[in-house]
Each structure stands twice: as C-alpha cells, then as structure tokens.
C-alpha positions in Angstrom: 65.0 31.2 -40.5 65.1 28.4 -38.4 63.4 25.0 -38.7 60.3 24.1 -37.2 60.1 20.6 -35.3 58.3 17.8 -36.6 55.5 16.3 -34.5 55.8 12.8 -33.9 52.6 10.6 -33.4 51.4 10.1 -30.1 50.1 6.2 -29.8 47.3 5.9 -27.3 47.0 2.5 -26.0 43.5 1.0 -26.4 42.8 -0.7 -23.1 39.8 -3.9 -22.9 36.4 -2.9 -21.0 36.1 -4.7 -18.2 33.6 -7.1 -18.4 31.2 -7.8 -15.2 30.3 -11.2 -13.4 26.9 -12.6 -12.9 26.8 -11.3 -9.7 28.4 -8.4 -9.6 25.5 -7.3 -11.9 23.0 -8.7 -9.6 24.4 -6.6 -6.9 24.4 -4.0 -8.2 21.1 -1.5 -7.9 18.4 -1.4 -10.5 16.1 1.1 -11.6 12.8 0.4 -10.3 9.5 2.5 -12.2 6.6 3.2 -9.5 4.4 3.6 -12.0 3.2 0.3 -13.7 1.9 -0.1 -17.0 -1.8 0.0 -17.3 -2.1 -4.0 -18.6 -5.4 -3.8 -21.2 -8.5 -5.8 -19.9 -10.7 -7.5 -21.8 -13.8 -8.5 -20.2 -15.7 -11.6 -21.2 -19.5 -11.2 -21.4 -21.7 -13.7 -19.5 -25.3 -14.5 -18.7 -26.8 -15.5 -15.3 -29.2 -14.4 -13.3 -27.1 -11.5 -11.4 -26.3 -10.4 -15.1 -30.4 -10.6 -16.1 -30.4 -8.0 -12.3 -27.3 -5.8 -13.4 -29.2 -5.0 -16.9 -32.5 -4.4 -15.5 -30.9 -1.5 -13.0 -29.1 -0.5 -16.2 -32.5 -0.1 -17.9 -34.1 1.7 -15.0 -31.3 4.3 -14.1 -31.1 5.2 -17.6 -34.6 5.4 -18.4 -35.3 7.9 -15.2 -32.2 9.6 -16.7 -32.6 10.0 -19.9 -37.0 10.0 -19.9 -37.4 12.2 -17.2 -36.6 15.9 -18.8 -38.7 15.0 -21.4 -41.7 14.0 -19.3 -44.6 16.7 -19.4 -45.7 18.1 -16.1 -47.7 21.2 -15.3 -46.9 22.4 -18.9 -42.9 22.1 -18.4 -40.6 19.3 -18.0 -41.0 17.6 -15.1 -37.6 18.2 -13.8 -35.9 21.3 -14.2 -33.2 22.9 -12.7 -33.6 26.8 -13.8 -30.6 28.1 -12.6 -31.0 31.7 -14.7 -34.2 31.9 -12.9 -33.2 30.6 -9.7 -36.2 28.1 -9.4 -36.0 24.2 -8.9 -38.8 22.2 -10.4 -39.4 18.6 -9.3 -42.7 17.9 -10.3 -45.6 19.2 -8.2 -42.6 21.1 -6.1 -41.5 24.5 -6.8 -37.8 25.2 -4.4 -36.0 28.3 -4.6 -32.4 28.8 -2.9 -33.7 29.2 0.6 -35.4 26.0 -0.1 -31.4 24.7 0.0 -31.7 22.9 2.9 -33.7 20.5 1.2 -30.3 19.4 -0.6 -28.4 19.0 2.6 -31.7 16.4 4.1 -31.1 14.3 0.6 -27.5 14.4 0.8 -27.1 13.2 4.4 -30.2 10.5 3.8 -28.0 9.5 0.8 -25.1 8.9 2.8 -27.0 7.3 6.1 -28.4 5.1 3.0 -25.0 4.3 1.3 -24.0 3.4 5.1 -26.9 1.4 5.5 -26.8 -0.7 2.3 -22.8 -1.3 2.3 -22.9 -2.8 6.1 -25.8 -5.5 5.2 -24.9 -6.0 1.4 -21.4 -4.6 0.6 -20.9 -2.4 -2.7 -24.2 -3.0 -3.9 -24.4 0.2 -5.4 -20.7 0.2 -6.9 -21.9 -3.1 -8.9 -25.8 -2.4 -9.8 -26.5 1.9 -9.8 -23.3 3.6 -10.2 -23.0 5.8 -13.2 -18.8 4.7 -13.8 -20.6 0.6 -13.8 -23.6 1.3 -15.7 -22.0 3.8 -18.2 -19.3 0.5 -18.4 -21.2 -1.9 -19.2 -23.2 -0.4 -21.7 -19.9 1.0 -23.5 -18.9 -2.8 -23.3 -22.0 -4.3 -25.1 -21.1 -1.7 -28.1 -17.6 -3.3 -27.9 -18.8 -6.9 -27.6 -21.6 -6.0 -31.1 -18.4 -4.1 -33.2 -15.7 -6.6 -32.2 -16.5 -10.0 -31.1 -16.0 -11.5 -27.7 -12.8 -11.9 -25.9 -10.8 -13.7 -27.9 -11.5 -12.3 -31.4 -11.2 -8.5 -29.6 -7.5 -9.7 -28.3 -6.9 -11.2 -31.9 -8.0 -7.8 -33.2 -6.1 -5.6 -31.2 -2.9 -7.7 -32.1 -3.3 -7.7 -35.8 -2.3 -5.5 -38.1 -4.5 -2.4 -39.9 -7.3 -3.4 -42.4 -10.1 -2.1 -43.4 -12.0 -4.6 -41.5 -10.5 -3.2 -38.7 -10.5 0.1 -39.3 -14.4 -0.3 -39.8 -15.0 -1.8 -36.4 -13.0 0.3 -34.4 -14.4 3.6 -36.4 -18.1 1.9 -35.6 -17.1 1.7 -31.8 -15.6 4.6 -30.7 -18.6 6.3 -33.1 -21.2 4.7 -30.5 -19.1 5.9 -27.9 -19.0 9.4 -28.7 -22.7 9.0 -29.5 -24.1 7.5 -26.4 -21.2 9.7 -24.7 -22.8 13.5 -26.6 -26.5 11.9 -25.7 -25.4 12.2 -22.7 -24.2 15.8 -22.4 -27.1 16.6 -24.1 -29.8 15.1 -21.3 -27.4 16.8 -18.5 -27.8 20.4 -19.9 -31.6 19.1 -20.5 -31.9 19.7 -16.4 -30.6 22.7 -16.5 -31.9 24.7 -19.9 -35.6 23.1 -20.9 -34.9 20.2 -23.0 -36.9 21.1 -26.0 -36.1 24.3 -26.6 -32.3 23.0 -26.4 -33.2 20.2 -29.1 -34.6 22.6 -31.2 -31.6 25.1 -31.0 -29.2 22.3 -31.5 -30.5 21.9 -35.4 -30.2 25.5 -35.7 -26.7 25.7 -33.5 -27.8 28.0 -31.4 -26.4 26.9 -28.3 -25.0 29.6 -26.0 -21.4 29.0 -25.0 -22.9 27.4 -21.8 -24.7 24.4 -23.4 -21.8 23.9 -25.8 -19.3 23.4 -22.8 -21.0 21.5 -20.5 -22.5 19.5 -23.2 -19.5 18.4 -25.1 -16.9 18.6 -21.4 -20.0 15.6 -19.7 -20.0 13.9 -23.2 -16.4 13.6 -23.3 -15.4 13.1 -19.9 -18.6 9.7 -20.1 -16.5 8.8 -23.6 -13.0 8.7 -21.6 -14.4 6.9 -18.3 -16.6 4.4 -19.6 -14.7 4.0 -22.8 -11.3 3.8 -21.7 -10.3 4.5 -17.8 -13.4 2.2 -17.2 -11.5 0.2 -13.7 -9.2 2.5 -13.1 -12.0 5.4 -12.2 -13.1 2.8 -9.5 -9.4 2.5 -8.2 -7.7 5.4 -7.8 -10.5 8.5 -8.3 -13.7 6.8 -6.5 -12.9 7.6 -2.9 -15.4 4.7 -1.7 -13.1 2.2 -2.7 -10.7 3.5 0.0 -13.3 3.5 2.9 -15.5 0.5 2.3 -13.5 -1.3 5.2 -14.8 1.1 7.1 -18.5 -0.2 6.7 -17.6 -3.7 6.3 -17.6 -6.1 9.3 -17.6 -10.2 9.8 -21.7 -10.4 9.0 -21.6 -8.3 5.7 -22.4 -10.1 2.7 -19.8 -9.8 0.3 -19.0 -11.7 -2.9 -16.7 -14.6 -1.6 -14.4 -17.4 -2.8 -15.6 -20.7 -0.8 -12.1 -21.8 -0.1 -12.5 -24.8 1.5 -14.7 -26.0 -1.1 -12.5 -25.1 -3.9 -9.1 -26.0 -3.1 -7.1 -27.4 -4.4 -7.7 -26.1 -8.0 -6.6 -28.0 -10.9 -7.9 -29.3 -15.0 -10.1 -32.3 -14.7 -12.7 -34.3 -16.6 -16.5 -34.2 -15.3 -15.7 -38.0 -14.4 -12.8 -37.2 -12.5 -13.4 -38.8 -8.9 -12.2 -35.7 -6.7 -11.3 -37.7 -3.6 -9.3 -39.9 -5.8 -7.5 -36.6 -7.3 -7.4 -35.3 -4.2 -9.2 -31.7 -5.8 -11.8 -29.7 -5.0 -14.5 -28.0 -6.9 -12.5 -25.4 -9.1 -11.6 -25.9 -12.1 -8.8 -23.1 -12.4 -11.3 -22.3 -15.9 -9.8 -18.3 -15.0 -13.6 -18.0 -16.0 -13.8 -15.8 -13.0 -11.1 -13.4 -14.1 -12.2 -13.3 -17.4 -15.6 -12.2 -16.7 -14.0 -9.7 -13.7 -14.4 -5.4 -15.3 -11.3 -4.9 -12.8 -9.7 -7.8 -13.7 -9.0 -9.0 -10.3 -9.1 -12.7 -8.7 -12.3 -13.7 -6.7 -10.3 -16.4 -5.2 -7.4 -14.0 -3.7 -10.0 -12.7 -1.2 -11.4 -9.6 -0.4 -9.4 -7.1 -2.8 -10.7 -2.8 -2.7 -11.0 -3.2 -6.7 -13.9 -5.7 -6.3 -17.1 -3.7 -7.0 -19.1 -6.1 -6.3 -20.7 -6.7 -10.0 -20.8 -10.4 -9.1 -20.1 -11.4 -13.0 -17.8 -14.1 -11.4 -20.7 -15.5 -9.7 -22.6 -16.5 -12.6 -19.4 -17.2 -14.4 -19.0 -19.8 -11.9 -22.5 -20.8 -11.2 -22.3 -22.1 -15.4 -18.8 -23.8 -15.0 -20.7 -25.4 -11.9 -23.7 -26.5 -13.7 -21.5 -27.9 -16.1 -19.1 -29.9 -14.2 -22.4 -31.1 -11.8 -20.8 -29.5 -8.9 -23.7 -27.7 -6.6 -23.6 -23.8 -7.3 -21.9 -21.3 -4.8 -18.6 -22.1 -5.3 -18.8 -18.1 -5.5 -21.4 -16.8 -3.9 -22.6 -14.1 -1.3 -21.7 -14.8 1.7 -20.5 -13.4 5.1 -16.6 -13.9 6.5 -18.1 -15.5 9.6 -20.4 -17.3 7.4 -17.8 -19.0 5.8 -15.8 -19.3 8.5 -18.3 -21.3 10.5 -20.0 -22.8 7.5 -22.8 -21.2 8.1 -26.3 -21.7 5.8 -28.0 -18.7 4.1 -30.8 -18.6 6.8 -28.3 -18.4 9.4 -25.9 -15.6 7.7 -29.8 -13.7 7.2 -30.2 -13.9 10.2 -27.2 -12.2 11.7 -28.1 -8.9 9.6 -30.3 -7.5 12.6 -26.6 -6.4 14.4 -26.6 -3.4 16.4 -24.8 -1.3 13.5 -27.6 -2.1 11.4 -30.1 -1.2 13.3 -28.3 2.2 14.5 -28.1 2.9 10.7 -31.4 2.0 10.0 -33.1 4.2 12.7 -31.1 6.9 12.0 -32.2 6.8 8.3 -35.7 6.0 9.3 -35.8 8.7 11.2 -34.7 11.5 9.0 -36.5 10.5 5.9 -40.0 10.8 8.1 -38.5 14.3 8.8 -37.7 14.9 5.1 -41.4 14.3 4.3 -42.9 15.7 6.7 -41.1 18.7 6.4 -41.3 19.2 2.9 -45.2 17.8 3.6 -45.8 21.0 6.1 -43.8 23.3 3.8 -45.5 26.8 3.2 -46.5 27.5 -0.3 -45.0 30.9 -0.3 -41.5 32.6 1.2 -41.1 35.7 2.6 -37.5 37.6 3.1 -37.8 40.6 5.1 -35.0 43.2 4.6 -34.6 46.5 6.3 -33.8 49.3 3.8 -30.4 50.3 5.0 -29.7 53.2 2.1 -32.7 55.1 3.8 -32.4 55.9 7.9 -35.4 56.0 9.9 -37.0 59.2 9.8 -40.1 61.6 10.9 -42.7 62.3 8.2 -45.8 64.0 8.5 -47.8 65.2 11.8 -44.2 64.0 13.9 -44.7 60.0 12.7 -41.4 57.7 12.9 -40.8 56.0 9.4 -39.0 52.8 8.5 -38.3 51.2 5.2 -39.0 48.1 4.3 -37.8 45.8 1.4 -40.2 42.3 1.0 -39.2 39.2 -1.3 -42.2 37.2 -2.2 -42.5 34.4 -3.7 -44.7 31.9 -4.7 -43.8 28.5 -4.7 -47.0 27.4 -6.4 -48.1 27.5 -10.5 -50.9 29.5 -9.8 -51.5 32.7 -9.3 -51.9 33.8 -6.1 -52.5 37.2 -4.1 -51.1 37.9 -0.5 -52.3 40.3 1.8 -49.1 41.7 3.8 -50.1 43.3 8.1 -47.6 44.4 10.9 -47.7 43.7 14.0 -45.6 44.3 17.4 -45.6 48.2 17.8 -48.7 49.8 19.4 -50.1 52.2 16.4 -47.8 50.7 13.4 -49.4 51.1 9.8 -48.1 50.1 6.5 -47.9 52.4 3.9 -47.7 51.0 -0.1 -49.5 47.9 -1.2 -51.1 45.9 1.8 -51.9 43.4 -1.3 -49.7 42.1 -3.6 -50.0 40.0 -6.9 -47.5 37.1 -7.4 -47.6 35.3 -10.9 -47.1 31.5 -10.9 -44.0 30.4 -9.7 -42.8 34.3 -9.5 -40.4 36.4 -7.1 -41.2 40.1 -6.6 -39.4 42.6 -3.9 -42.0 45.1 -2.7 -40.7 48.3 -0.8 -43.1 49.7 2.0 -42.8 51.9 4.9 -44.3 51.4 8.4 -45.3 54.4 10.2 -45.7 54.4 13.9 -47.6 58.1 15.6 -45.4 60.8 17.8 -47.0 59.3 21.4 -46.5 55.7 20.2 -43.1 56.5 19.3 -42.4 58.7 22.6 -43.6 56.2 24.4 -41.3 53.4 22.8 -38.4 55.2 23.2 -35.7 56.0 21.3 -33.4 52.3 19.7 -34.0 49.3 18.2 -37.4 47.6 18.4 -38.9 44.1 17.3 -41.6 44.0 14.8 -43.0 41.4 13.4 -44.7 41.4 9.7 -47.9 38.9 8.6 -48.1 38.3 5.4 -50.5 35.0 4.1 -52.4 34.4 1.0 -55.6 36.3 0.1 -57.9 33.0 0.0 -59.2 32.3 3.7 -58.1 29.6 5.3 -54.3 29.7 4.4 -51.8 29.8 7.2 -50.1 33.4 7.5 -45.9 33.3 7.5 -44.6 35.6 10.0 -41.1 37.1 9.4 -39.0 39.3 12.1 -37.6 42.4 12.1 -36.8 46.0 13.8 -37.9 49.0 14.1 -35.8 52.2 14.8 -36.6 54.9 16.8 -34.4 58.1 16.2 -33.2 60.4 19.0 
C-alpha cells in the first residue's frame, strides 16, 4: 500500500475592512422612503364664537339624520327608501323609479350650491356640515372626556399600560363603536322601516343585508372619525384637490395677517412692540395645536385646511389676553389682505361675475325643481305593447292589439282610474276600463284594443300612432296621455 500524503494547513490572511471617510459616506446615494410615517395629531379643544356655530351645526345635522326615520308621517316613517317595493317616501311625496330625474336635479342643485358657496366663503361645507368633520368633532369630544386635554392624552399614550390607561382606552373605543353602530343602524333605517328594524335587533332576526350594512357603515364611521380623521380630507376627498378651481382672490378664506403678525416672538403683556420690533403674533403655536389637520395657517392657504375656524377662536382668545385687537387670524380675501380692505369693502366684492352667474343658475335650477315637483301628476303610467302576441284578426274581421299598462298611484289614498284610447277611428278597449289601486300601489293591467274591419282597411297595413288617456275617476283631475302604436297586419 502506498502512503497517503499528509494534508497541509492553509493560512487565509484576514484583510482589514476599509473604513469610509465622512466625505465618501455623504457622497453615496441615500435610501429615501416615498411614504412618510403618519404623525398622531393631538387636537387641543377650543372655545369661541365659531366653535359654537360648529357645534350648532353638529346638533342640527345629527338631529336631522337620527330623528327623521323615527318621525311618523301618514302612518309610516317620514323618510323611507323602500328598495324592495321600489317606493321612495319623503313626507307627502311618493316617488317611483321613473322619478329618477328628480334625483338628477337634486344632484345638479347640490353641485351648483357647492360652487356658489365655495366661491363666496371657501370650504364652508367642509368646516361645518361635512359628515367627516361632524363625526370627527363628536369623536374628539368623546376622546377629551375619557383621556383629558391635549397634554394629558400625549402623556397617557407615552406611558406604560396600567389599569387606569386600560379603562380609559376601552371606554373611549366602546363609546366610539356605540356611536358608529348606532349611525349604521340609523342609515339602514332609511331603507328598512326603522321600528321593525329596532324590534328585530332584540331578537337577532336581522337579515344578512341589514347585518352587513349596519356593521359596514358603523365600522366605517368608527375608522374614519376615530383613526383616519384628517387623512380622509387630505387623501380621499377629491374636493381638496379641485377647490382652487373655484377660489379666486375675492373668496373669503381663513387666513393669517402676516403684515400685522410678523415678526413673531415671545413677549410679556407689557412689552413695547415697537421697541422689541415684534408683530402681534406671540408664536404660542395654539393655532397649530387646535387644527384637526395639523397645519400651520401662518404658512398661507393650504389644501389641507378645511376652514373649521378653530385657529380663529384660539388666536382671538390669545389676542384678548394680550389686549391686542382680534382678527390676526380671520376670514378675509387675498385682495383684502393685499390692499388692507375693511370687512365692508371685502363684502362689497362678493357680488362679482362668477358669483352672480352661479347664483342665477342656482336660482333657475331651484325654481325649475320646485315647479316640476308642484306640477307632478299624482299617478304615473307606462304603456308597453305586448310583443309576445302579434296583431291578429278576431270576431268579425276586427284587428286586435294587446297592451300592458303599468299604473302607479303616487298618492297615499286609494284611487280609481279610467282608461280610454284615441287616435284611431273606431278603436275600442276590451278589458277593464276602470282600475282600482290602493295607496301607493302599482299594478300591471292587460288590455286589448280592437278596430273594426272597415277602419283597419282605411288605415292600411303598417304601424299607426295611438294614444292612451288615463285619468282619475274623480271629476276635475287632469288626464295623463301616453303614446303607443297600433299594428295592422298585411
């Protein structure tokens, strides 16, 4: 046997790791994140004239939203959108899917209303009546009650978990969920009679549709007003993006008077401003602390500003304490600030061409909408020619066509309707000439129209216009005329 060679050890030298100089490190490209970590905004509560108006709108909008489904009207709830029966009850109005044009008119009216008020006063809707603003205000009030003022909430979030912190957090979220679910329940109550919905809630007899929407809308309210808050206005709401198209230099906006406020700086009440070379802004930062969007209004108009005017109330309070004139932050126009206009001078510029055009269009649409509703017939008719049965000869050579009429009673009292046919000589109806309908009832009626042989021969083969006249049996009521066609076979 031959001897195996003895393996020799290999020595691997350890090289020193080269160190980078500060200049080399600075020259290297840095990783930049496209997503900024969302900072928690701790909103400070504020009291003042605008705050009272904001809370008044909270009470009005929520009393309307929560109260309307419970308000009885003609033996039912005042506002009910019954999708299953395809009936929409709005106080005395009974609307059918054929009345969809009124929804279109209402949306156009709302759009021009938004344009008009935005051109005049900026984001008034956002600051006072938008559901996101209203529910955020309610949720912030609950948060203040459970966790205290801004400093206390910041301290509580930074502290370790204790029994006190646990019950405060649990109480806050429990109240938020309760408000959210009650909001979802009320929302569904506009589509399902809310009293029966309330009875089903105790027996857990909700249908899957009701369960889904109560929870979906409730959790959406809980998430949007409790967690997302200003992010909804910044990133989800399109209004913030196109508001600049509706603003001009004479639009009233929440703004900071830099000429009066700068230079900023801390000082005492007795400080001589001329000697200290300071403006009226004491740089207390309260305008930022009360802002639900977390912006600094002193940096100028920003798309995140929802015109809630909390900064005005906070600044006016500071001005009162410092014994300075109010209005360092106020409603003003860009032209007004640049030209040092008074409030009266700015108000005179409200009636400018853009506002006048918006106002005239808004007035015209409103008038047309009201007139159309007032002149609306208390019943509706749809005539559909029976396509399953072609024109045929019956009896003594008479030509017969079949029709299906949908009669809709748009009142909440039983009605009797009389049907007649015109447009073709000798035409007569075969079927029910009078139809009885219950309150807010719709019914399909099948009728035949027969024309004598002589009249058919005079008409000739082909399609001929015909008119159905439907009127309430009670005298004095206007008839509804519906066009159709009568076919004479070859």
